[in-house]
N, C-alpha and C positions, 0 to 999 in steps of 0.2 A: 132229849137236849133242845131240839128245834122248837118244840112249844114253849121251853122255858125261856129262850132267847127271844122268842115272838112276844111273849108275856112282858118280858123286860122292856123291849122296845116300844110296846104299846103303852106301858106305864110312863116311859120317858116322854112319849108324844102327849100323852094326857097331862102329865105335869106341866109341860110347856104351854099347852092350851089354857090351862087354868090360869098360868101366870099372865099370858097376854089378855086374857078376859078380864082379869083383875084390872087391868089399866084403864078400862073404860069407866071406872067409878073413881077415878083419881081426879080430886077437885083442890083447889086452894093454893095459897102459898106455900112455897117449898114442896109442892106436889103433895100437900095435905099432911106432911109428917109432923109428929110432936118434936119441938124444937129442943135441941139438946144445950146443956150448961158448958162448963169449963173442962168437961171429960169427954173425949171424942166417943162417938157413938156410930155403929154402921147406918147407912143410908138406904132406905128402902130395900131391905133383904127379899130376895125372891124375884124383885122386878128389875131393879138396876144393879144391885149387888147380888150375883148369882153364883152358879157354880163356876162359871167361866172367869176369865180374867178381865174384870172391869175397872176401868181407871179414867183418869183425866177429866173428870167432869167440871163444866162451866156453866154459867147462867150467862144469858143475853143481858144487856143493859136495862131491857124493859122487864127483865124477871119473868117472862112468859115464854122462854124457850131454854132448853138445855141440850147440851151436846156432850157426849162422853165417847170413850173408845172402848171396844172389845178387842183385846190382843189375842187372837187365835190364828191358827194355821187354817187355810193357806195364806190369809191376809188379815192384818189388823184393819179394822173398819171403824168409821166414825158414825154413832148413832145419835139421832135426834129424837126430841119430844117436844111438842108445841101445846100451849094453852090458849084455847079459843073458847070464848063465852064461859070461861070458868072450868073448863073440863080439859084435862091433859090427854093428849094422843097416845096411841101405843107407840112403843119405840119403832123407829124406821131407819134405814141406812140413808145418809145423805147422798143426794142424786150424783155427786161426782166422786164417791167413794165405793169401795169394793172390789176395785180391781187390782190396786197396789196396797202396800203397807202405808196407811194413814193413821196418825196418832197425835196426841198432845195439842188439842185445838185450843185457841185463846181468841175471844173477841177483842177487837179495837174497842177503845172506850166509848165510841160513838155508835158502835154496832155495825158500821158499814162494811167492815172488814172481817173476816175469819182466817186468822194465821193458823198454820198447822205444820207438823213435820211428815215428810213423805219420801220414800225411795223411788217415786214414779219418774219415768224417763223424761228428758227435756222435749223429746218429740214422740208423739203417738206412733207405736210399733216398734220403737227401740226397747232394748232390755232395761229393767230397772238398774238405777244407778245407787250411789251412796245417798243417806239422808241429807236432804236439803230443807230449808224453810220455804214453805209456799203460802200463798193467800188467795182467798176468792172474795169478790166484791158482791155486794147485795144490792138488788135493785128492786122495782115493784114486781117485776116478773120472777124474783128468787135469785138464788145464787148463780154467779157467772162461772167461767171456766177458770180452773186453777192457774195461777200465775206464778213463776220463778222469778224472784228479783235478780238472780245472778250475782256476780262478784259487785263489789267486795264482801257482801254479806255472806254468801255462799261460797264454797270452795270445792275442791275435788275430793274433799273428806267430809266427814259427818257434822251436820249442824242439828241442834234439837231445841225443842221447847221454847217457843216464842212467846214473849210477853211485853206489851207495849204501854207506854204512859200516854197520858192526854196531851203532852207537848211533842210526841212523836219519836220517843227513844225507844228502841227495841232491844229488850234484854234476851239472851240466848245462852244455850250451852254450845262450847266449841268441841272440836273433835278429841280434844285432849282432856276434857272433862273439866273445864274451867269455865266460869261464867263471864260472859262478854256483853258488850252493849255497843249498839250502832245508831246514830240519829238518822231519822228519815227526812229527806230533803225533797225539793221539787225535781232534783236531778237524780234521785234515787238514795241508796243508803251510803253512809259515809263509812270510811274504814273502820273496822270494829276495833275497840280497845278493851283489853283485859281488865276486870275490877281488881283492886288491890288486894294485899294479903290479910286485910280485916275480913275478907269474904273468902278469897281463894286460899286455901290451906296448901300443904305440901302433897295433899292426897286429892281425893276426887270431889268435885262440887258440881251440881246439876240440877235441872228441873226448877229453875228460879222463876218464881212469880213476882212482879214488881207492881207495887201499889200505884194506881193510876197518877197520882200527885207524886210519885217518886219518894214517899217518905219512909218506905220500908221494904225490904227484899226478905221473901221466903225462899227456902231452897234446901236441898238435900245435900248433907256432907258425911263423908267418911273419915274425916281428918280432924275435926275440930273437938277439943275436950268436953267429954259428957256423952258423946256418942257411944254406939255399941259397935265395936270393930268389925268391920266386914259387912254390916248390914245396911246402914244408912239411916240416919235421923234427920228429922226437919229442925231446922235452925232459923233465926231471924237476925237481920241486921238493919238498924236505923240510920237514916241519913241525916248527919249533923249539919247545923247552919252553915259550916264551911264547905259543904259538898262532900266531905269524906264520910266514910262508912264506920258505924260503931264495930266492935268485935263481934264476930258470930256468937249467938247465944242460943243454947238448947231449948226446945219447947218443953221438956220434961216429959215424965211418965204419964201426965194426963193426956198427951197427945201422942207421943211416939210409943213404940213397942219393941219387943226384942227382934222383930222382923223388920224387913224393909219398909220405910214410910217416905212416900214421895209424892209428886205430881200436886203442888198446893195450887189453890186458887181461892180468892176471897169473893163473896157474891157482891154485885155491884151496889147492894144497899149497904155493904160494909159490915153486915150482922154476923156472917158465918165463914168460917174457913173449911174449905173442902180439901181433901187429899186422899191418896190411895194407899192401901197397906196390905201386906201379905199375912197378917195375923190369923190365928186359928182360935176357935172357942176351945177354952179349957175342958168343957163339958162336950166337946164334939164327939169323942169316941170313948165314952166311960164303959163300955161293954165291948167283949171280943166279938169279932164278926163271926157268925155261925152259919150263913148261907151265902150262896153266889149273888142272890139278888141284894143282900145287903151291902155288898161293895158298892153296887150303883146307888142305893138308896142313901147311904153316909155320904157319898162323893158328890151327890146331886143337890147341893145346897151351898149357901155362902159360907165364909169362914172355915173353908176346907184347905187352907193353905195357898190358895191362888188370890189374885189381886181383888179387893172389894174397894167401895167407895165409903168414905167415912166423913163426918162433919162435926165441927165443935164451934162454940160462941167464940166471937173476936174479942170478947172481954178479955180473954187470955193475952191477946196482943197488947192491950193497954196495960195490963199487969206487968208484962215483959218490958215494955218501954219505961215504966217505973224503975223497974230493977236496974236498968241501963242509964239512968239519969246521970250517973256520975261521968259518963262519956258524952250523953247528948246534952248540950246547953240550949235552952230555950230562949 
């Protein structure tokens, strides 16, 4: 038995090393991946989408850096990859992450700030608290120290998933699983306000990505028509000329799955929607498990029922906008 366990551990380490070695050859836009159409596809299986809970992927405004989250015990950490001279680096933990639960990163449109959610304490040495919205600012020397904006944006309850517009309006998820917004001023954040019932239903809405020009909002909902009860689908709402929001509309089966779909973001070039999904491969387990080693072999891959990163062309957003033209007056 000892030799068998040693063999399994060695195999796991070998697979991990192969995966990291593969990253040294990653070149090109979108990390060299073949671009998807209007049906969602898994992104970088085996490197970014792995057997772990991988989610929350965002691109920097320059499209030369990605940040995503690995949600595992004991801590949820934020991972980065950079492209220099056309070659993408191996994944690395961001310098300020790894000690507390950090997740849900989003760049400001100018790239000078990275917003994220964290349960880190307000003072070093204190115990972790509820989840707040934090940010770090970037200079020529790299990322600074995490900053907590405090009240009224943050409260003594959870705040999640920040996303900000070019005019300085931050959208986020409140503790009661509703989508809210707050304007950034010279004096800090204004009192948050909850979005209307065109977006927030009688159930849960969360993980809202706001387009930089505030023209549309993509989020997960459990309450709107067309969703799969209890799982959560991606929906979209368009901002009308009078400032109100169109009724939430389901992305449909080309994007959503019978499992949970969440954590949306759109690349700064506007071409692709990224999101996270817990879906499994229909052919993931076609045969019975015959040996103890096969348990590890079958589990150590993406699409194993844990979160993976997916992407799809934003052509589908344009199509959905046309569907909603009855509500949106141009």
